[in-house]
C-alpha positions as CSV (number, residue, x, y, z in Angstrom):
1,X,39.1,2.1,-17.3
2,X,36.1,0.4,-18.7
3,X,33.4,2.8,-19.6
4,X,29.7,2.2,-19.1
5,X,29.0,1.7,-23.0
6,X,31.6,-1.1,-22.9
7,X,30.3,-2.6,-19.8
8,X,26.7,-3.0,-21.0
9,X,26.8,-5.9,-23.7
10,X,24.5,-6.5,-26.7
11,X,23.2,-9.3,-24.6
12,X,22.1,-7.0,-21.9
13,X,20.4,-4.8,-24.4
14,X,18.5,-7.7,-25.8
15,X,17.4,-8.8,-22.7
16,X,16.1,-5.5,-21.8
17,X,14.2,-5.4,-25.1
18,X,12.8,-8.8,-24.5
19,X,12.2,-8.7,-20.7
20,X,11.4,-5.1,-20.4
21,X,13.5,-4.8,-17.2
22,X,17.0,-5.8,-16.2
23,X,19.6,-5.5,-13.3
24,X,23.0,-4.1,-13.7
25,X,25.5,-4.4,-11.2
26,X,28.0,-2.0,-9.7
27,X,27.7,0.8,-12.4
28,X,27.5,3.5,-9.9
29,X,30.4,3.7,-7.5
30,X,30.7,4.7,-3.9
31,X,31.1,8.4,-4.7
32,X,27.5,8.6,-6.3
33,X,25.8,6.2,-3.7
34,X,27.0,8.2,-0.7
35,X,26.3,11.6,-2.5
36,X,22.9,10.4,-3.4
37,X,22.3,9.3,0.1
38,X,23.0,12.7,1.4
39,X,21.0,14.3,-1.2
40,X,17.8,12.2,-0.6
41,X,18.1,12.8,3.0
42,X,17.2,16.4,2.5
43,X,13.7,15.5,1.4
44,X,12.8,12.9,3.9
45,X,9.2,13.6,5.3
46,X,9.3,12.4,8.9
47,X,5.5,12.6,9.1
48,X,5.2,9.5,6.9
49,X,7.1,6.2,6.4
50,X,6.9,6.4,2.5
51,X,8.6,9.6,1.2
52,X,8.0,10.1,-2.6
53,X,9.4,13.5,-4.2
54,X,10.2,14.4,-7.8
55,X,11.5,16.9,-10.3
56,X,14.2,17.9,-7.8
57,X,17.2,18.6,-10.4
58,X,16.3,22.3,-11.3
59,X,16.9,23.5,-7.7
60,X,19.0,20.8,-6.3
61,X,22.7,20.9,-7.5
62,X,23.5,17.3,-6.3
63,X,20.4,16.0,-8.4
64,X,21.5,18.1,-11.3
65,X,25.0,16.8,-11.2
66,X,23.7,13.2,-10.9
67,X,21.8,13.7,-14.1
68,X,24.6,15.4,-16.2
69,X,27.8,13.8,-14.6
70,X,26.9,10.2,-13.6
71,X,26.8,7.3,-15.8
72,X,22.8,7.3,-15.8
73,X,22.5,9.1,-19.2
74,X,24.9,6.7,-20.9
75,X,23.2,3.8,-19.5
76,X,19.9,5.0,-20.7
77,X,21.4,5.9,-24.3
78,X,23.0,2.4,-24.5
79,X,19.8,0.4,-23.6
80,X,17.4,2.6,-25.6
81,X,19.6,2.6,-28.6
82,X,19.1,6.2,-28.9
83,X,21.4,8.9,-30.7
84,X,20.2,11.6,-27.9
85,X,19.2,11.4,-24.4
86,X,17.1,13.9,-22.4
87,X,16.4,13.9,-18.7
88,X,12.6,13.6,-18.2
89,X,12.6,14.0,-14.6
90,X,14.1,12.6,-11.3
91,X,12.3,10.9,-8.5
92,X,13.0,9.6,-4.8
93,X,11.3,6.7,-3.2
94,X,12.1,6.0,0.4
95,X,10.5,3.4,2.5
96,X,11.4,3.2,6.1
97,X,11.4,-0.1,8.1
98,X,8.0,-1.1,9.0
99,X,6.3,0.7,6.0
100,X,3.1,-1.1,5.3
101,X,2.3,0.9,2.0
102,X,2.8,-1.1,-1.1
103,X,3.8,0.2,-4.4
104,X,0.7,-0.9,-6.4
105,X,1.1,-2.7,-9.8
106,X,1.4,-0.2,-12.6
107,X,3.4,0.8,-15.6
108,X,4.9,4.3,-15.8
109,X,4.2,5.8,-19.2
110,X,0.4,6.1,-18.8
111,X,1.2,8.7,-16.0
112,X,3.1,10.8,-18.4
113,X,2.0,13.0,-21.4
114,X,4.4,11.6,-23.7
115,X,4.1,8.9,-26.6
116,X,6.9,6.6,-27.9
117,X,9.0,3.7,-27.1
118,X,12.4,5.2,-26.2
119,X,11.7,5.9,-22.5
120,X,13.2,4.1,-19.5
121,X,13.7,4.5,-15.7
122,X,16.9,4.0,-14.0
123,X,16.2,2.9,-10.4
124,X,19.5,3.2,-8.3
125,X,19.6,1.4,-5.0
126,X,21.1,3.3,-2.2
127,X,20.7,0.6,0.3
128,X,20.8,-3.2,0.2
129,X,17.4,-4.3,-1.3
130,X,15.5,-7.5,-1.0
131,X,11.8,-8.4,-1.5
132,X,11.3,-8.1,2.1
133,X,12.6,-4.6,2.1
134,X,10.6,-3.5,-0.9
135,X,12.5,-4.5,-3.8
136,X,10.7,-4.1,-7.3
137,X,9.0,-6.9,-9.0
138,X,8.2,-6.9,-12.8
139,X,6.1,-9.0,-15.0
140,X,8.4,-10.3,-17.7
141,X,7.6,-8.9,-21.1
142,X,4.6,-6.9,-19.9
143,X,6.0,-3.9,-21.8
144,X,4.9,-5.6,-25.1
145,X,1.4,-6.0,-24.1
146,X,-1.2,-4.1,-25.9
147,X,-3.1,-3.2,-22.7
148,X,-2.7,0.4,-21.1
149,X,-3.6,0.6,-17.5
150,X,-5.2,3.7,-16.0
151,X,-3.1,5.9,-13.7
152,X,-4.2,5.6,-10.2
153,X,-2.8,6.6,-6.7
154,X,-0.5,4.3,-5.1
155,X,-2.3,4.6,-1.7
156,X,-6.0,5.7,-1.3
157,X,-5.4,7.5,2.0
158,X,-5.1,10.9,0.5
159,X,-7.6,10.3,-2.4
160,X,-6.7,9.8,-6.1
161,X,-4.9,12.7,-7.7
162,X,-5.3,11.0,-11.3
163,X,-9.3,10.7,-10.9
164,X,-9.7,12.8,-14.1
165,X,-7.4,10.6,-16.2
166,X,-9.8,8.5,-18.3
167,X,-7.4,6.7,-20.7
168,X,-6.5,3.1,-20.0
169,X,-8.3,0.3,-18.2
170,X,-8.2,-0.7,-14.5
171,X,-5.0,-2.6,-13.4
172,X,-5.8,-6.2,-12.8
173,X,-5.1,-8.0,-9.6
174,X,-1.7,-9.4,-10.6
175,X,-1.0,-11.0,-7.3
176,X,-3.6,-13.5,-7.8
177,X,-2.1,-14.4,-11.2
178,X,1.3,-15.7,-10.1
179,X,0.7,-18.8,-12.0
180,X,0.0,-17.1,-15.5
181,X,2.9,-14.8,-15.6
182,X,6.8,-14.8,-15.0
183,X,7.8,-12.4,-12.3
184,X,11.3,-10.8,-12.1
185,X,13.1,-9.5,-9.1
186,X,16.6,-8.9,-7.9
187,X,18.3,-8.4,-4.7
188,X,20.5,-5.3,-4.8
189,X,23.6,-3.9,-3.3
190,X,24.1,-0.2,-3.2
191,X,25.2,0.9,-6.6
192,X,23.3,-1.7,-8.4
193,X,20.5,-0.3,-10.6
194,X,17.4,-1.6,-12.3
195,X,16.4,-0.3,-15.8
196,X,13.0,-0.7,-17.1
197,X,11.0,0.4,-20.1
198,X,8.2,2.7,-19.6
199,X,5.3,0.2,-20.2
200,X,6.8,-2.7,-18.0
201,X,4.4,-3.5,-15.2
202,X,6.0,-3.3,-12.0
203,X,5.1,-3.1,-8.1
204,X,6.4,-3.7,-4.7
205,X,5.5,-4.5,-1.3
206,X,5.8,-2.6,1.8
207,X,9.2,-2.6,3.8
208,X,8.6,-5.6,6.0
209,X,12.1,-5.2,7.6
210,X,12.6,-3.8,11.2
211,X,15.9,-2.0,10.6
212,X,16.7,-1.6,6.9
213,X,15.7,1.6,5.3
214,X,15.1,1.4,1.4
215,X,16.3,4.7,-0.3
216,X,16.2,4.7,-4.2
217,X,16.7,7.5,-6.7
218,X,14.8,6.9,-10.0
219,X,15.8,8.9,-13.1
220,X,13.6,9.0,-16.1
221,X,15.1,9.2,-19.6
222,X,13.7,9.8,-23.1
223,X,15.4,9.2,-26.5
224,X,14.7,10.0,-30.1
225,X,11.2,8.9,-30.8
226,X,9.4,10.6,-27.7
227,X,7.0,13.3,-28.6
228,X,4.6,15.2,-26.3
229,X,1.2,13.7,-26.0
230,X,-1.0,15.7,-23.3
231,X,-4.0,13.9,-21.7
232,X,-6.2,15.0,-19.0
233,X,-5.7,14.1,-15.3
234,X,-2.0,13.7,-15.3
235,X,0.6,15.4,-12.8
236,X,1.0,18.9,-13.7
237,X,4.8,19.1,-13.4
238,X,4.8,16.9,-16.5
239,X,3.0,19.4,-18.8
240,X,4.7,22.0,-20.9
241,X,2.4,24.7,-22.5
242,X,5.2,25.6,-24.8
243,X,4.7,22.1,-26.7
244,X,2.0,21.0,-28.9
245,X,1.0,17.3,-29.3
246,X,3.3,15.4,-31.4
247,X,6.3,17.9,-30.7
248,X,9.6,16.5,-29.6
249,X,10.4,17.5,-26.0
250,X,13.0,20.0,-26.8
251,X,12.4,22.7,-24.2
252,X,14.8,23.3,-21.2
253,X,12.3,21.6,-18.9
254,X,13.6,18.3,-20.3
255,X,17.3,19.1,-20.9
256,X,19.4,17.0,-23.5
257,X,22.1,15.5,-21.5
258,X,23.6,13.5,-24.5
259,X,23.4,15.2,-27.8
260,X,23.0,13.3,-31.2
261,X,26.0,13.1,-33.3
């Protein structure tokens, strides 16, 4: 049996390092896809067409098993060239057919109280995904830019929970700059995944289809060089009072899934 580490080539790693985001096909088998579909279904919010929930693994055995037993941690280790890998957190994104809410352009890391380069997200497709059904789109190479964009709510309907965050500059209107940058996107089948570095700029439209739900599980992973970097105005779930600025994230809140060695 071919292992995950053997499946991901040096060319894949270099493309991830250059582009900031790649698509890897079929690394999660039917068992994990179906089990995670059932797990995600427990959190669907029928009062909205766009369900988002996060930090589920501490109380959900399905999510915990995914973090510790699925290929995800090995994928992160290989692409980040890291000795150790810790789970930062997990997050689900569900857009029902007809969801108008887009995922606004952003990069992830300014939302989180961490510093370093070895951080990635693995976005697992649990349904067929196209641009029309809200597939992610990336700006190629944006993870290498010097700019840091200010955290902001994806939808203004419930206010801005990041209003106290002062770091970064406002996100430009990248949709009006499509002649300036190269944009990356992929159609996905269940079991395919997207992996992006924490500073890669990305976003998505609403789900414009009439019948296709878009369920995705995103796991966030950190490697050897990540340290705690608390800043005001971020999500409270990501803070850990046991850590000081500059500390490695070695508490049980961020479990070590692959140990260095």
